ZAMARGU-4260 file (C-alpha; in steps of 0.2 Angstrom, whole numbers, plus 5000, padded with zeros to 4 digits):
<rodrens>
0) 5302/5421/5337 | 5319/5430/5343 | 5320/5430/5362 | 5330/5445/5367 | 5327/5445/5386
5) 5341/5433/5392 | 5345/5445/5407 | 5328/5441/5414 | 5330/5422/5411 | 5341/5413/5399
10) 5335/5398/5388 | 5339/5381/5396 | 5356/5376/5390 | 5357/5359/5381 | 5370/5353/5395
15) 5357/5358/5408 | 5343/5348/5400 | 5354/5333/5398 | 5360/5334/5416 | 5343/5337/5423
20) 5336/5321/5414 | 5350/5310/5420 | 5349/5317/5438 | 5330/5314/5438 | 5334/5295/5436
25) 5349/5295/5448 | 5347/5309/5460 | 5329/5307/5468 | 5334/5299/5485 | 5339/5309/5501
30) 5357/5313/5500 | 5358/5313/5519 | 5354/5294/5520 | 5367/5281/5521 | 5359/5267/5510
35) 5364/5265/5492 | 5352/5277/5484 | 5356/5290/5497 | 5375/5288/5494 | 5372/5289/5475
40) 5363/5306/5478 | 5376/5312/5490 | 5390/5309/5477 | 5380/5319/5464 | 5377/5333/5476
45) 5395/5334/5481 | 5401/5333/5463 | 5389/5348/5459 | 5395/5358/5473 | 5414/5355/5468
50) 5410/5360/5450 | 5400/5376/5455 | 5413/5381/5468 | 5427/5380/5455 | 5417/5391/5443
55) 5414/5403/5457 | 5432/5403/5463 | 5429/5397/5481 | 5431/5381/5491 | 5417/5368/5490
60) 5413/5370/5509 | 5411/5388/5507 | 5396/5386/5494 | 5378/5381/5497 | 5363/5379/5486
65) 5348/5389/5489 | 5330/5389/5481 | 5333/5405/5471 | 5345/5419/5468 | 5334/5430/5478
70) 5334/5418/5493 | 5353/5418/5492 | 5354/5437/5493 | 5342/5438/5507 | 5351/5424/5517
75) 5368/5431/5513 | 5363/5449/5519 | 5354/5443/5534 | 5367/5431/5539 | 5381/5443/5537
80) 5372/5457/5547 | 5368/5445/5561 | 5385/5439/5562 | 5393/5456/5563 | 5380/5464/5574
85) 5393/5470/5586 | 5403/5478/5573 | 5388/5490/5569 | 5371/5490/5561 | 5375/5500/5545
90) 5373/5492/5527 | 5380/5500/5512 | 5373/5497/5495 | 5374/5505/5478 | 5359/5515/5471
95) 5357/5502/5456 | 5357/5486/5466 | 5344/5472/5461 | 5328/5474/5470 | 5331/5459/5480
100) 5346/5468/5488 | 5336/5484/5491 | 5321/5474/5498 | 5334/5466/5511 | 5340/5484/5515
105) 5322/5489/5518 | 5320/5475/5530 | 5336/5480/5539 | 5330/5497/5541 | 5313/5491/5548
110) 5323/5481/5560 | 5332/5497/5567 | 5347/5496/5556 | 5353/5510/5544 | 5357/5510/5526
115) 5369/5521/5515 | 5365/5522/5497 | 5381/5525/5486 | 5376/5535/5470 | 5381/5531/5452
120) 5386/5541/5437 | 5376/5543/5422 | 5383/5527/5415 | 5377/5518/5430 | 5394/5515/5438
125) 5399/5518/5456 | 5416/5526/5460 | 5427/5516/5472 | 5431/5532/5481 | 5412/5534/5484
130) 5412/5517/5493 | 5428/5522/5503 | 5420/5538/5508 | 5404/5529/5514 | 5415/5517/5524
135) 5425/5531/5531 | 5411/5543/5535 | 5398/5531/5543 | 5393/5538/5560 | 5391/5520/5566
140) 5400/5504/5563 | 5397/5496/5546 | 5392/5478/5546 | 5391/5474/5527 | 5393/5482/5510
145) 5385/5476/5494 | 5389/5479/5476 | 5383/5470/5460 | 5396/5463/5448 | 5386/5470/5433
150) 5369/5479/5432 | 5354/5469/5426 | 5346/5483/5417 | 5360/5493/5407 | 5374/5480/5408
155) 5387/5492/5416 | 5401/5482/5425 | 5405/5488/5442 | 5423/5490/5449 | 5420/5475/5462
160) 5439/5472/5463 | 5443/5490/5468 | 5428/5491/5480 | 5433/5475/5488 | 5450/5482/5492
165) 5442/5497/5500 | 5431/5486/5510 | 5445/5475/5516 | 5455/5490/5521 | 5440/5495/5532
170) 5438/5477/5538 | 5420/5476/5531 | 5414/5461/5521 | 5408/5464/5503 | 5394/5454/5496
175) 5394/5453/5477 | 5378/5449/5468 | 5385/5440/5452 | 5369/5435/5445 | 5371/5443/5428
180) 5390/5440/5426 | 5394/5423/5433 | 5390/5414/5417 | 5403/5425/5408 | 5417/5421/5421
185) 5422/5422/5439 | 5421/5438/5449 | 5439/5442/5454 | 5445/5451/5469 | 5444/5450/5488
190) 5425/5448/5490 | 5418/5440/5505 | 5401/5434/5500 | 5394/5430/5483 | 5377/5426/5476
195) 5370/5420/5459 | 5355/5412/5451 | 5355/5397/5439 | 5342/5403/5427 | 5352/5418/5422
200) 5366/5408/5414 | 5355/5394/5406 | 5352/5383/5421 | 5335/5378/5428 | 5325/5390/5438
205) 5324/5387/5457 | 5343/5386/5461 | 5353/5399/5468 | 5371/5400/5475 | 5378/5408/5491
210) 5396/5408/5494 | 5403/5413/5511 | 5422/5413/5512 | 5430/5407/5528 | 5433/5420/5541
215) 5417/5430/5537 | 5407/5431/5553 | 5390/5423/5548 | 5375/5418/5558 | 5361/5409/5549
220) 5344/5417/5551 | 5330/5405/5556 | 5323/5394/5551 | 5338/5382/5550 | 5340/5364/5548
225) 5355/5352/5546 | 5355/5353/5526 | 5367/5364/5516 | 5378/5368/5532 | 5363/5374/5540
230) 5362/5389/5529 | 5348/5384/5517 | 5334/5374/5525 | 5324/5361/5515 | 5326/5346/5504
235) 5338/5350/5490 | 5331/5350/5472 | 5346/5338/5467 | 5341/5336/5449 | 5340/5355/5447
240) 5356/5358/5456 | 5366/5345/5446 | 5359/5353/5430 | 5364/5371/5436 | 5382/5366/5440
245) 5384/5357/5424 | 5377/5371/5414 | 5388/5384/5423 | 5404/5374/5419 | 5398/5373/5401
250) 5394/5391/5398 | 5410/5397/5406 | 5419/5386/5394 | 5410/5394/5380 | 5411/5412/5387
255) 5426/5419/5378 | 5421/5415/5361 | 5403/5418/5363 | 5406/5435/5372 | 5416/5441/5358
260) 5403/5436/5345 | 5389/5444/5355 | 5398/5460/5359 | 5400/5462/5340 | 5381/5461/5338
265) 5378/5472/5353 | 5390/5485/5345 | 5380/5485/5329 | 5364/5489/5339 | 5372/5502/5349
270) 5379/5511/5333 | 5364/5508/5322 | 5349/5512/5333 | 5353/5531/5335 | 5356/5532/5316
275) 5339/5523/5312 | 5328/5531/5326 | 5328/5549/5330 | 5328/5555/5348 | 5336/5540/5356
280) 5348/5539/5370 | 5358/5523/5372 | 5362/5521/5391 | 5375/5512/5401 | 5394/5512/5400
285) 5399/5510/5382 | 5415/5500/5386 | 5414/5492/5403 | 5398/5482/5401 | 5391/5464/5399
290) 5394/5458/5381 | 5376/5453/5377 | 5366/5468/5384 | 5361/5485/5377 | 5348/5497/5383
295) 5341/5513/5375 | 5327/5525/5377 | 5316/5533/5364 | 5308/5550/5367 | 5289/5552/5365
300) 5286/5534/5366 | 5275/5524/5378 | 5286/5509/5384 | 5271/5497/5386 | 5265/5501/5368
305) 5282/5499/5361 | 5285/5482/5369 | 5268/5476/5363 | 5272/5482/5345 | 5289/5473/5346
310) 5280/5457/5352 | 5268/5458/5338 | 5284/5459/5327 | 5290/5443/5335 | 5303/5451/5346
315) 5304/5448/5365 | 5312/5462/5374 | 5311/5470/5391 | 5309/5488/5398 | 5312/5499/5413
320) 5300/5512/5408 | 5287/5518/5421 | 5274/5515/5407 | 5276/5496/5409 | 5275/5496/5428
325) 5260/5494/5438 | 5267/5506/5450 | 5269/5519/5436 | 5286/5524/5443 | 5302/5522/5432
330) 5315/5510/5435 | 5326/5514/5451 | 5341/5510/5440 | 5337/5523/5427 | 5331/5535/5440
335) 5348/5534/5449 | 5357/5536/5433 | 5347/5552/5429 | 5343/5546/5411 | 5328/5546/5400
340) 5316/5532/5406 | 5302/5534/5393 | 5302/5522/5378 | 5315/5511/5387 | 5320/5495/5378
345) 5333/5482/5385 | 5339/5470/5373 | 5349/5455/5380 | 5355/5442/5368 | 5355/5424/5373
350) 5369/5413/5368 | 5368/5407/5350 | 5359/5423/5344 | 5361/5424/5325 | 5367/5440/5316
355) 5352/5439/5305 | 5340/5441/5320 | 5349/5457/5325 | 5348/5464/5307 | 5329/5460/5306
360) 5327/5469/5323 | 5336/5484/5317 | 5324/5484/5301 | 5308/5483/5311 | 5312/5495/5325
365) 5311/5512/5316 | 5294/5508/5310 | 5288/5502/5326 | 5294/5517/5335 | 5286/5529/5322
370) 5269/5520/5324 | 5269/5522/5342 | 5274/5540/5341 | 5261/5544/5328 | 5247/5536/5339
375) 5253/5547/5354 | 5253/5563/5343 | 5272/5566/5346 | 5280/5580/5336 | 5290/5575/5321
380) 5309/5579/5322 | 5307/5594/5311 | 5292/5601/5320 | 5301/5598/5337 | 5316/5607/5331
385) 5306/5622/5324 | 5296/5635/5333 | 5290/5652/5330 | 5302/5664/5337 | 5293/5678/5345
390) 5308/5689/5346 | 5321/5691/5360 | 5317/5688/5378 | 5318/5704/5389 | 5334/5705/5399
395) 5333/5699/5417 | 5326/5713/5428 | 5319/5724/5413 | 5302/5716/5412 | 5292/5701/5415
400) 5299/5684/5410 | 5288/5676/5396 | 5281/5660/5403 | 5269/5647/5396 | 5260/5635/5407
405) 5256/5617/5401 | 5244/5607/5412 | 5248/5589/5410 | 5240/5584/5427 | 5232/5567/5426
410) 5242/5562/5410 | 5255/5548/5411 | 5272/5546/5403 | 5276/5551/5389 | 5262/5564/5387
415) 5270/5577/5398 | 5286/5577/5388 | 5276/5577/5371 | 5266/5592/5377 | 5282/5601/5382
420) 5290/5598/5365 | 5275/5604/5356 | 5275/5621/5364 | 5293/5625/5368 | 5294/5635/5352
425) 5279/5646/5358 | 5290/5656/5369 | 5305/5667/5364 | 5322/5662/5367 | 5325/5664/5386
430) 5307/5661/5389 | 5300/5648/5401 | 5288/5633/5399 | 5281/5627/5415 | 5274/5609/5415
435) 5262/5604/5428 | 5262/5585/5431 | 5258/5572/5444 | 5267/5558/5435 | 5282/5552/5444
440) 5292/5549/5428 | 5291/5567/5423 | 5304/5571/5437 | 5316/5560/5427 | 5311/5563/5409
445) 5309/5582/5408 | 5327/5585/5414 | 5333/5571/5402 | 5323/5579/5388 | 5331/5595/5391
450) 5349/5588/5390 | 5345/5578/5374 | 5337/5594/5366 | 5349/5607/5372 | 5336/5616/5383
455) 5339/5622/5401 | 5331/5613/5415 | 5327/5627/5428 | 5321/5615/5442 | 5305/5610/5450
460) 5293/5617/5464 | 5278/5611/5472 | 5262/5616/5465 | 5244/5616/5471 | 5242/5599/5463
465) 5257/5589/5457 | 5274/5597/5453 | 5279/5612/5442 | 5294/5608/5431 | 5302/5624/5423
470) 5311/5623/5407 | 5320/5638/5399 | 5321/5639/5380 | 5339/5641/5374 | 5337/5640/5355
</rodrens>
């Protein structure tokens, strides 16, 4: 069964497995002890730290191991904010950071701090000028800025080197979340703190990395103890740490050749999906992206149903659709980008994926999407493009504007968009369809539908119940 969700967690690398088994025999003792077994464990820990530091591009004494990548993010942000409290209490983040960064930002606000969120363009990329403006225009002092190296949902690579230079010029440290990219190579540039997670590159779960470069003001948040320079309390999971470091070195050594091969497979998906499946939007930067990841969204599709159908077809993929979320809200990444969220599919290929598996996915996908659309009563392409033209719309000011109201209250993604598509042809060119909806995803999906279908999104207004979304028929 092809596993296409490496961005969530990559399969354990063979080197990680070998190192883990060996370290279970050799690295079980306390590395803080001076007896023989403790010294042996300390040697293993020191060697793992040196290997990981070389892969990250920092000094060994700048890197500590944490129980997870999320813990590394929270410890890194909390420590930098505490260490620079006198510089200010403002934290700058991008709108598409991993949820761990945004949760840390929420905690900072709850503690009385302030947060500036830098927007992204439609590809999910921030502009260095936008970070420079946020640094320059902050009414209070900036303690820390955060920027992921590459987005976990759409694969867009961020300009971390340029943003790091802007931060350095403003004397503000930059924390880079390199969870998705470290297995493909170092994050270059003048960053100050860096975090990563072993299970993203094929190491074992339960190991994170936190690098804090010399000169960065940092105060460890409690609780603290003597282990890992006082920055990550608790007994080290030495076998997992050894396996994480060994696999990181291995995957980086393989990265150039494997990235080229997987990029070719992803290019095939990016090109073929819009040809095979009508009404699809491929999202993310087409060039500046991770080599193994592609995301696309399908109109008139329930994301959860689509994932279940692909699972039955023996393909494991992920989604940012609100239909797959218990909160019924679309992914904050897709929302920040302003792209279609319904029927969202993220394909992230693990190392070693065969071209035949991608070809079979492309064979299966059109039928899967068609079945889900049929079950939902979605309009077929010809039906959606057609419509009974009732004549020209009255010129503005010369008569009432034709308007049709669609009540989609209580209906969830993608039903409001399906009902809009079915009736748009019922008003004349220039007429308006108003969709009443209390589904949070409609705020994102109706404007995205208009852009894909060449219609005019007029805007939204509060209604007695839910929100009224107004769409003007252009053709």
